[in-house]
C-alpha atoms as an extended CHARMM CRD file, in Angstrom:
* protein
*
        95  EXT
         1         1  MET       CA           -203.6990000000      240.3940000000       11.7030000000  PROA      1               0.0000000000
         2         2  ALA       CA           -202.0940000000      243.1190000000       13.8050000000  PROA      2               0.0000000000
         3         3  LEU       CA           -198.3660000000      243.6070000000       13.7020000000  PROA      3               0.0000000000
         4         4  THR       CA           -196.7490000000      243.5870000000       17.1520000000  PROA      4               0.0000000000
         5         5  LYS       CA           -193.1530000000      244.6590000000       17.5680000000  PROA      5               0.0000000000
         6         6  PRO       CA           -191.0150000000      244.6770000000       20.7010000000  PROA      6               0.0000000000
         7         7  ILE       CA           -188.9000000000      247.8410000000       20.8600000000  PROA      7               0.0000000000
         8         8  ILE       CA           -186.0740000000      248.5330000000       23.2940000000  PROA      8               0.0000000000
         9         9  ILE       CA           -184.9780000000      252.1460000000       23.7560000000  PROA      9               0.0000000000
        10        10  ASP       CA           -181.7520000000      253.0160000000       25.5610000000  PROA      10              0.0000000000
        11        11  ALA       CA           -182.4760000000      256.0580000000       27.7150000000  PROA      11              0.0000000000
        12        12  GLY       CA           -179.0740000000      256.4290000000       29.3130000000  PROA      12              0.0000000000
        13        13  THR       CA           -179.2890000000      254.5490000000       32.5950000000  PROA      13              0.0000000000
        14        14  THR       CA           -182.3660000000      252.5210000000       31.6210000000  PROA      14              0.0000000000
        15        15  GLU       CA           -183.4070000000      250.3920000000       28.6750000000  PROA      15              0.0000000000
        16        16  PHE       CA           -187.1500000000      250.7710000000       28.2700000000  PROA      16              0.0000000000
        17        17  LYS       CA           -189.0160000000      247.8670000000       26.7120000000  PROA      17              0.0000000000
        18        18  PHE       CA           -192.0980000000      248.6830000000       24.6650000000  PROA      18              0.0000000000
        19        19  SER       CA           -194.5200000000      246.3510000000       22.9240000000  PROA      19              0.0000000000
        20        20  VAL       CA           -196.1650000000      248.2930000000       20.1190000000  PROA      20              0.0000000000
        21        21  ASP       CA           -198.9230000000      246.8970000000       17.9540000000  PROA      21              0.0000000000
        22        22  THR       CA           -200.8940000000      248.3240000000       15.0570000000  PROA      22              0.0000000000
        23        23  GLN       CA           -203.8660000000      249.1730000000       17.2710000000  PROA      23              0.0000000000
        24        24  SER       CA           -201.8240000000      251.1890000000       19.8100000000  PROA      24              0.0000000000
        25        25  TYR       CA           -199.9200000000      252.9220000000       16.9890000000  PROA      25              0.0000000000
        26        26  ASN       CA           -203.1420000000      253.8740000000       15.1600000000  PROA      26              0.0000000000
        27        27  LYS       CA           -204.7720000000      255.0900000000       18.3760000000  PROA      27              0.0000000000
        28        28  TYR       CA           -201.7580000000      257.3190000000       19.0530000000  PROA      28              0.0000000000
        29        29  ILE       CA           -201.6410000000      258.7680000000       15.5340000000  PROA      29              0.0000000000
        30        30  ASN       CA           -205.4070000000      259.3930000000       15.5200000000  PROA      30              0.0000000000
        31        31  SER       CA           -205.3030000000      261.1680000000       18.9000000000  PROA      31              0.0000000000
        32        32  ILE       CA           -202.6880000000      263.7630000000       17.9330000000  PROA      32              0.0000000000
        33        33  THR       CA           -204.1410000000      267.2000000000       17.2460000000  PROA      33              0.0000000000
        34        34  PRO       CA           -202.4390000000      270.5410000000       16.5490000000  PROA      34              0.0000000000
        35        35  ASN       CA           -203.1330000000      271.6450000000       20.1290000000  PROA      35              0.0000000000
        36        36  ASN       CA           -202.6280000000      268.3080000000       21.8830000000  PROA      36              0.0000000000
        37        37  LYS       CA           -199.4340000000      266.3210000000       21.3540000000  PROA      37              0.0000000000
        38        38  VAL       CA           -197.8990000000      265.7120000000       24.7630000000  PROA      38              0.0000000000
        39        39  GLN       CA           -200.8070000000      263.8610000000       26.3770000000  PROA      39              0.0000000000
        40        40  PRO       CA           -201.2970000000      261.4470000000       23.4340000000  PROA      40              0.0000000000
        41        41  ALA       CA           -197.5450000000      260.7370000000       23.4180000000  PROA      41              0.0000000000
        42        42  THR       CA           -197.5820000000      260.1070000000       27.1720000000  PROA      42              0.0000000000
        43        43  ASN       CA           -200.6430000000      257.8440000000       26.9030000000  PROA      43              0.0000000000
        44        44  PHE       CA           -199.0470000000      255.8950000000       24.0160000000  PROA      44              0.0000000000
        45        45  LEU       CA           -195.8100000000      255.3320000000       25.9130000000  PROA      45              0.0000000000
        46        46  MET       CA           -197.5190000000      254.3910000000       29.1820000000  PROA      46              0.0000000000
        47        47  SER       CA           -199.7890000000      251.8920000000       27.4220000000  PROA      47              0.0000000000
        48        48  THR       CA           -196.9620000000      250.1630000000       25.5600000000  PROA      48              0.0000000000
        49        49  VAL       CA           -194.1200000000      250.1220000000       28.1110000000  PROA      49              0.0000000000
        50        50  ASP       CA           -193.3020000000      246.9340000000       30.0210000000  PROA      50              0.0000000000
        51        51  GLU       CA           -195.4420000000      246.8830000000       33.1750000000  PROA      51              0.0000000000
        52        52  SER       CA           -192.3740000000      246.6110000000       35.4070000000  PROA      52              0.0000000000
        53        53  GLN       CA           -191.0990000000      249.9640000000       34.0860000000  PROA      53              0.0000000000
        54        54  VAL       CA           -194.2170000000      252.1340000000       34.4710000000  PROA      54              0.0000000000
        55        55  LYS       CA           -192.9750000000      254.0920000000       37.5040000000  PROA      55              0.0000000000
        56        56  GLU       CA           -189.5520000000      254.6660000000       35.9840000000  PROA      56              0.0000000000
        57        57  LEU       CA           -191.1200000000      255.8800000000       32.7350000000  PROA      57              0.0000000000
        58        58  LYS       CA           -193.4760000000      258.2150000000       34.6440000000  PROA      58              0.0000000000
        59        59  ASP       CA           -190.4390000000      259.7780000000       36.2970000000  PROA      59              0.0000000000
        60        60  LEU       CA           -188.6720000000      260.2370000000       32.9480000000  PROA      60              0.0000000000
        61        61  LEU       CA           -191.7620000000      261.7830000000       31.3640000000  PROA      61              0.0000000000
        62        62  GLN       CA           -191.7330000000      264.5830000000       33.9740000000  PROA      62              0.0000000000
        63        63  GLN       CA           -188.8720000000      266.1570000000       32.0100000000  PROA      63              0.0000000000
        64        64  PRO       CA           -189.9500000000      268.7330000000       29.4070000000  PROA      64              0.0000000000
        65        65  GLY       CA           -190.0680000000      267.2630000000       25.9060000000  PROA      65              0.0000000000
        66        66  ALA       CA           -189.3200000000      263.6990000000       26.9950000000  PROA      66              0.0000000000
        67        67  ALA       CA           -192.7120000000      262.3110000000       25.9650000000  PROA      67              0.0000000000
        68        68  LEU       CA           -192.5460000000      263.7510000000       22.4570000000  PROA      68              0.0000000000
        69        69  HSD       CA           -188.9610000000      262.7030000000       21.8030000000  PROA      69              0.0000000000
        70        70  LEU       CA           -189.4020000000      259.2170000000       23.2080000000  PROA      70              0.0000000000
        71        71  ALA       CA           -192.6910000000      258.6270000000       21.3670000000  PROA      71              0.0000000000
        72        72  ALA       CA           -191.0820000000      259.7950000000       18.1140000000  PROA      72              0.0000000000
        73        73  THR       CA           -188.2170000000      257.3450000000       18.6290000000  PROA      73              0.0000000000
        74        74  VAL       CA           -190.5740000000      254.4330000000       19.3310000000  PROA      74              0.0000000000
        75        75  VAL       CA           -192.8180000000      255.2870000000       16.3590000000  PROA      75              0.0000000000
        76        76  GLU       CA           -189.8160000000      255.6370000000       14.0340000000  PROA      76              0.0000000000
        77        77  ASP       CA           -188.6680000000      252.1490000000       14.9560000000  PROA      77              0.0000000000
        78        78  PHE       CA           -192.1770000000      250.6960000000       14.6430000000  PROA      78              0.0000000000
        79        79  GLN       CA           -193.0140000000      252.1080000000       11.2250000000  PROA      79              0.0000000000
        80        80  PRO       CA           -191.6930000000      250.2770000000        8.1890000000  PROA      80              0.0000000000
        81        81  GLU       CA           -189.7910000000      252.2650000000        5.6030000000  PROA      81              0.0000000000
        82        82  PHE       CA           -191.7930000000      253.2120000000        2.5380000000  PROA      82              0.0000000000
        83        83  ASN       CA           -190.4680000000      254.2500000000       -0.8220000000  PROA      83              0.0000000000
        84        84  PHE       CA           -193.3960000000      255.7540000000       -2.7110000000  PROA      84              0.0000000000
        85        85  THR       CA           -192.9810000000      257.7750000000       -5.8960000000  PROA      85              0.0000000000
        86        86  VAL       CA           -195.6210000000      259.8570000000       -7.6270000000  PROA      86              0.0000000000
        87        87  LYS       CA           -195.5330000000      259.5530000000      -11.3860000000  PROA      87              0.0000000000
        88        88  LYS       CA           -197.2170000000      262.0020000000      -13.7170000000  PROA      88              0.0000000000
        89        89  SER       CA           -200.1730000000      260.7620000000      -15.6740000000  PROA      89              0.0000000000
        90        90  LYS       CA           -199.7680000000      260.7090000000      -19.4460000000  PROA      90              0.0000000000
        91        91  ASN       CA           -202.9560000000      262.7760000000      -19.6300000000  PROA      91              0.0000000000
        92        92  ALA       CA           -201.7690000000      265.4310000000      -17.1880000000  PROA      92              0.0000000000
        93        93  PRO       CA           -201.1030000000      268.8670000000      -18.6920000000  PROA      93              0.0000000000
        94        94  SER       CA           -197.4650000000      269.8730000000      -18.6850000000  PROA      94              0.0000000000
        95        95  LYS       CA           -196.4400000000      273.0550000000      -16.8950000000  PROA      95              0.0000000000
């Protein structure tokens, strides 16, 4: 079962509504490469924004850095918080 989460981001004069699910999140994360971050972020945002806001989002994404910052904000809200701790094995050599 895929998790779907509605996310609303206040971008000053506009509140953008996104509908992010596990599949779109995974596709975005898997498409990021060291030399390609802006296009995957743009594709992720355009595929998850409310259809009535596509043109407005396109206009916003023309600004340098907007795609990366907005995608990071959406992803941060989508991801659950994890609290993992690594414990040393009893058999591990001490340093």
